N, C-alpha and C positions, 0 to 999 in steps of 0.2 A: 407103893412107897412105905406103908406102915411095916411091911414085912422086913425091909432092908433097914429101916430107921425106927426101930421100936422105941428108942430112948428120946427122940426128938418129935416135936409136933410137925405138922405140915408147914412149909415155908409160906408166907404171905405174899403171894404173887411172885412174878418173875418177868425178866425181860426176854430171856431165851433159855431154851434147853438143848442139850446135845446128848447124843448116845453114841457108843462105840460098839460095833458089831465085829464078831469074829469072822473069819473067812467063810465059815459054814453058815453064816446068817444069824447066829445066836447073839442076842444083846448081852454084852459082858460088863458094861459100865455106863453110868449116866452122870451128867452134871447140870446144875440148875444155877443160872446167873441172874441176880437181881440187884436192887438198890441195896446200899450197905446197911447193915443192921444198926450200927452206931450213927446216931443222928448227926454228930459232928463230922462225919465223913460224907454224908449225903448232900453233895454239892451239885448234883445234877450232871456231873461228868464222871463219876465214879461208879463202877460195877464191882460186885463181890460175888464170888462162888459161894452160894449158900448151902448147897448140898453137893456132895461128890461120893459116889458109891461104886464099888465094883465087885466082882466075884473072886478077885485075886489074880486076875490075868496080868502077867508081868508088863509093866510100863503103861497100862491102861489109864491110870489116874494122870500120869505125866502127859500122855497124849491128849487127854480131855482138857487139862489145864492149858496146854499150848493152844489148842483149838478154840478155847473160851477166849483167850487173850487176843487171838486173831479176829474172832467174830466181834469182840468189843471194839477193837481198833477200827474194823470196817464200819461199825455203826457211828463211829466218830466220838 
């Protein structure tokens, strides 16, 4: 994590993490979803993607954001 996010400290916990692999099995992007950073938005029903990183693979971030939304919706 520190290699990809040198300018940010580690996130303080999370609800779930997702990864995206290329067809050859190489991990190309990751997303971490957790409680909102802003206290005013932390209502117990809101999740925030606190980290999103990729190696530049086209559409990787969009795919992970969509998957994060589906996972959050499935969690209720």
